[in-house]
C-alpha positions in Angstrom: -6.8 71.8 180.0 -10.7 71.9 177.9 -10.6 69.9 175.2 -12.8 71.0 171.4 -14.4 67.7 172.3 -15.7 68.6 175.9 -16.6 72.1 174.4 -18.8 70.6 171.7 -20.1 67.8 174.3 -21.0 70.7 176.7 -22.3 73.1 173.4 -24.7 70.2 172.8 -26.3 69.3 176.8 -27.1 73.0 176.7 -28.7 72.7 173.4 -30.7 69.9 174.8 -31.6 71.2 177.7 -32.8 74.8 176.0 -34.8 72.2 173.9 -36.2 69.8 176.7 -37.2 73.4 178.6 -39.0 74.9 175.7 -41.1 72.2 175.2 -43.5 73.0 177.6 -43.9 76.2 176.1 -44.5 75.3 172.5 -46.9 73.0 173.4 -48.6 76.0 175.7 -48.7 78.6 172.8 -50.2 75.8 170.7 -53.5 75.5 173.2 -56.7 77.7 172.1 -55.5 76.8 168.7 -56.2 74.4 165.9 -53.3 72.1 167.0 -54.2 72.4 170.3 -52.6 69.1 171.5 -55.9 68.6 174.1 -57.5 67.7 171.1 -58.7 64.1 169.8 -56.5 64.9 166.8 -55.0 68.1 167.6 -55.5 70.0 163.6 -59.3 69.1 163.7 -61.6 69.1 166.0 -63.4 66.1 166.4 -67.6 66.0 167.2 -69.9 62.7 168.6 -73.5 62.5 167.0 -76.2 61.0 166.6 -75.7 57.7 163.5 -78.6 58.4 161.5 -79.3 62.3 163.2 -82.6 63.9 162.2 -84.3 67.0 161.3 -84.3 69.9 162.1 -81.6 69.0 164.3 -79.7 68.2 161.4 -80.9 68.2 157.9 -80.6 65.2 155.0 -78.8 62.5 157.4 -75.9 64.9 157.1 -73.7 66.6 159.7 -71.2 67.6 157.7 -74.3 69.8 155.1 -74.0 72.5 158.1 -78.3 72.6 157.6 -79.9 72.5 160.9 -79.6 73.2 164.4 -77.0 71.2 166.2 -74.4 72.0 162.9 -74.9 75.0 162.1 -74.1 75.3 165.1 -71.2 73.9 165.5 -69.9 74.8 162.4 -70.5 78.2 164.1 -68.5 77.5 167.6 -65.9 75.6 165.1 -65.2 78.7 163.6 -65.1 81.1 166.7 -62.4 78.9 168.1 -60.2 79.2 164.6 -61.1 76.3 162.6 -62.3 75.7 158.7 -65.5 74.1 158.5 -63.2 70.9 156.5 -61.9 70.5 160.0 -64.5 69.7 161.4 -65.0 65.9 161.7 -68.1 63.6 163.0 -68.2 60.4 164.9 -71.3 58.8 165.3 -72.5 57.3 167.9 -76.0 56.3 169.9 -77.1 58.0 172.6 -76.9 55.7 175.4 -72.8 55.3 174.5 -72.8 59.6 174.6 -74.5 59.7 178.1 -72.0 56.5 178.7 -69.4 57.1 181.9 -65.4 56.6 180.0 -63.2 57.6 177.2 -64.9 59.4 174.9 -63.3 59.2 171.0 -64.1 62.9 170.4 -63.7 66.4 171.6 -67.2 67.0 172.4 -70.7 65.4 170.9 -73.8 67.3 170.3 -77.3 65.0 170.1 -80.0 66.9 172.5 -78.8 66.4 175.5 -80.1 67.4 178.2 -77.7 68.1 181.0 -78.8 66.4 184.8 -77.7 66.8 188.0 -77.1 62.9 187.1 -75.4 62.9 184.2 -73.0 65.4 185.2 -71.9 63.0 187.2 -70.0 60.9 184.8 -69.4 63.3 181.9 -68.9 66.9 181.7 -71.2 69.7 180.3 -70.6 72.4 178.4 -72.5 75.7 179.6 -76.3 75.0 178.8 -77.3 77.1 174.4 -81.0 75.6 174.4 -84.0 75.0 176.9 -86.3 73.9 174.5 -90.4 74.2 175.8 -92.2 70.8 176.2 -94.9 69.7 173.3 -97.6 67.9 173.8 -98.6 65.2 171.0 -101.7 63.8 170.8 -104.1 62.2 167.2 -107.3 64.5 166.1 -110.0 64.1 168.1 -109.1 63.6 171.6 -109.9 65.1 174.8 -106.3 66.8 174.8 -107.3 69.2 172.1 -109.2 70.8 174.1 -107.8 70.6 177.6 -106.0 74.2 179.0 -104.5 73.2 182.2 -102.3 70.6 183.8 -105.5 69.2 185.7 -107.0 68.7 181.9 -103.6 67.0 181.2 -103.8 65.2 183.9 -106.7 62.7 182.9 -105.6 61.9 180.0 -103.9 58.8 178.7 -99.7 59.4 178.4 -97.3 57.4 177.4 -93.6 58.2 177.8 -90.1 56.4 176.7 -87.8 55.2 179.8 -85.3 57.1 181.0 -85.9 59.8 179.2 -86.4 63.7 180.8 -89.9 63.7 179.1 -91.4 61.0 181.1 -89.3 62.8 184.7 -91.2 66.0 183.6 -95.0 63.9 183.6 -93.9 62.9 186.8 -91.8 66.2 188.8 -94.2 68.5 186.7 -97.9 67.1 185.7 -98.5 65.1 188.5 -98.6 61.6 186.3 -97.2 58.5 188.1 -99.4 56.2 185.7 -97.8 56.7 182.2 -97.6 53.2 180.1 -93.7 53.1 179.9 -92.3 52.3 176.2 -88.3 51.3 175.4 -88.7 53.2 172.2 -90.6 56.7 170.9 -91.6 54.3 167.7 -93.3 52.2 170.8 -95.3 55.0 172.5 -96.5 56.6 168.7 -97.7 53.0 167.9 -99.3 52.8 171.0 -101.4 55.5 170.3 -102.1 55.0 167.0 -103.6 52.1 168.2 -105.9 53.7 171.0 -103.8 52.3 174.2 -102.4 55.9 174.4 -104.2 60.2 174.1 -101.1 61.5 174.2 -97.1 61.6 174.5 -94.8 64.5 175.6 -91.3 65.2 173.5 -89.2 68.3 173.3 -90.7 71.2 170.8 -88.0 70.6 167.6 -88.5 67.1 168.4 -92.3 66.9 168.3 -91.8 69.5 165.3 -90.3 66.1 163.0 -92.3 63.4 164.7 -95.6 65.6 163.3 -94.0 66.3 159.6 -92.2 62.8 159.3 -92.4 60.1 161.6 -96.5 60.3 162.5 -98.0 62.8 160.3 -101.4 62.0 161.5 -100.7 63.4 164.9 -100.2 66.8 165.8 -99.4 68.9 168.4 -101.8 70.7 170.9 -99.9 72.8 173.3 -96.7 73.5 174.7 -95.1 73.4 178.3 -92.8 75.3 179.8 -89.6 74.3 180.6 -88.9 72.1 183.3 -86.6 73.5 185.6 -85.0 70.2 186.9 -83.9 69.2 183.1 -81.2 72.5 182.2 -81.0 72.0 179.1 -79.0 71.7 176.0 -75.7 70.8 175.9 -71.9 69.5 174.6 -71.1 66.2 176.5 -67.5 66.0 177.0 -65.5 62.8 178.6 -65.4 63.5 182.2 -62.9 66.3 182.8 -61.8 67.1 179.5 -59.3 70.2 179.9 -60.8 71.7 177.1 -64.5 72.9 178.5 -63.0 75.7 179.2 -62.2 77.2 175.4 -65.5 75.7 174.2 -67.4 77.3 177.2 -65.8 80.8 176.6 -66.7 80.6 172.6 -70.3 79.2 173.1 -70.6 82.3 175.9 -69.6 84.5 172.2 -71.7 82.4 169.8 -74.8 83.9 171.9 -74.1 86.8 173.5 -73.7 87.7 169.7 -76.8 86.4 169.1 -75.8 83.6 167.3 -77.2 80.7 169.0 -81.1 82.7 168.9 -80.4 83.0 165.1 -80.5 78.9 164.8 -83.2 78.6 167.3 -85.9 81.0 164.9 -84.3 79.3 161.5 -84.6 76.2 162.5 -87.0 75.2 165.8 -90.5 77.7 165.3 -93.4 76.6 166.1 -96.6 77.6 165.3 -97.7 81.0 166.9 -100.8 80.1 167.7 -100.3 77.0 169.7 -101.8 77.5 173.7 -99.3 77.1 176.2 -100.8 75.6 179.3 -98.4 76.7 182.0 -100.1 75.2 185.5 
């Protein structure tokens, strides 16, 4: 005869089994919501960026302020994914930390990070959301002001930062392999002001900030086409992060809706009269 105890025990075991079976479905139901268990911290979108940050990428050294191209993009992306602005949490990092292999203390990073084959072997990228032109930066009175061809540019004394896509551009696109190489961007501009080099190269938005704030005596003298070997800027994830597809779908929606183009027009516009050297 089955006792009341046996019936109760059987009911408890059945309920426990049902709960265990339901748990994976509950987790699946939360995916692609702000409570997604795959997030670094469920309930918030954790984003890595530089510390400090600079215009026009982010204004006033304040990622949470939402003014600037990159933080404007993040908040638009967060809204598309279902997050409110107060659910976006920023984490400071250096550029070297961002592109290094290993665990990341955030869901994705945004820091003018160019997508390259070498980096894609140790981190995972979103689709490219922005491909900047390159800008030629020089002080007044140099031959760079009258350059109209790659040949003219090759006759100048160049400086660049080691390990950057700007230096790769000099070598791979302009055919310049004798540029003076420096450890930091500030060293390049000090060399320019000391007359040791004539000219340097930077992504257009960076060049806009440099010539407005860091080295106001310098100017953008020409624009160059984007480097086909530099695929453009992408969001950076820990290698194999399962959130990439979700973020990419939201990013695609923003691109198709014209949101990214609007942010570019607001924050990353250069003088329309600048000459463009293409060959």
